[in-house]
C-alpha positions in Angstrom: 0.0 0.0 0.0 2.7 2.5 1.0 4.7 1.7 -2.2 1.6 2.3 -4.4 0.9 5.6 -2.7 4.5 6.9 -3.0 4.7 5.8 -6.7 1.4 7.6 -7.5 2.5 10.7 -5.7 6.2 10.9 -6.8 6.0 9.5 -10.3 2.6 8.7 -11.8 0.9 12.1 -11.1 3.7 14.1 -12.7 3.8 11.7 -15.6 0.0 12.2 -16.3 0.2 16.0 -15.9 3.1 16.3 -18.3 2.1 13.8 -20.9 -1.6 14.9 -21.1 -0.9 18.6 -21.1 -1.8 20.8 -24.1 1.9 21.3 -24.9 4.1 18.3 -25.5 6.9 17.8 -22.9 10.5 18.3 -23.9 12.7 15.3 -24.6 14.6 16.1 -21.4 11.4 16.0 -19.4 10.5 12.6 -20.9 14.0 11.3 -20.0 13.5 12.6 -16.4 10.2 10.8 -16.1 11.8 7.6 -17.5 14.6 7.8 -15.0 12.1 8.3 -12.1 10.1 5.2 -13.2 13.3 3.1 -13.5 14.7 4.3 -10.2 11.6 3.4 -8.2 12.5 0.0 -6.8 9.7 -2.6 -6.8 8.8 -4.1 -3.5 9.7 -7.8 -3.1 6.1 -8.9 -3.4 5.9 -7.4 -6.9 9.4 -8.2 -8.1 9.0 -11.5 -9.9 12.7 -12.0 -10.6 15.3 -11.2 -13.1 14.4 -10.8 -16.7 17.3 -13.0 -17.6 16.0 -15.9 -15.5 14.8 -18.8 -17.6 11.5 -20.4 -16.7 10.9 -23.8 -18.2 7.7 -24.3 -20.1 6.7 -27.2 -17.8 7.1 -25.0 -14.7 5.1 -22.2 -16.3 2.2 -24.4 -17.3 2.1 -26.2 -13.9 2.0 -22.8 -12.2 -0.7 -21.4 -14.5 -2.9 -24.5 -14.3 -2.5 -24.8 -10.5 -4.0 -21.4 -10.2 -7.1 -22.4 -12.1 -8.6 -25.4 -10.3 -12.0 -24.7 -11.8 -10.9 -24.7 -15.5 -11.9 -28.3 -16.2 -15.4 -27.6 -14.8 -15.8 -24.5 -16.9 -14.7 -26.2 -20.1 -16.9 -29.2 -19.5 -19.9 -27.1 -18.7 -19.9 -25.3 -22.0 
């Protein structure tokens, strides 16, 4: 909750104001916004891992289907 609030206050609000304004922001302003977004560290609960980490297809499918215990029922009911 605290992270979401701080992100909205410190990054997202200024991003919306600048990108939806009548005048286009300068390139320097866009770079500053980009830097702010990338500097904001994700909390551990949101950080899913390193983009370079490889996930096997088997692990991914097991994870996806374990989250959908009702899927067989929904498919058979149609």
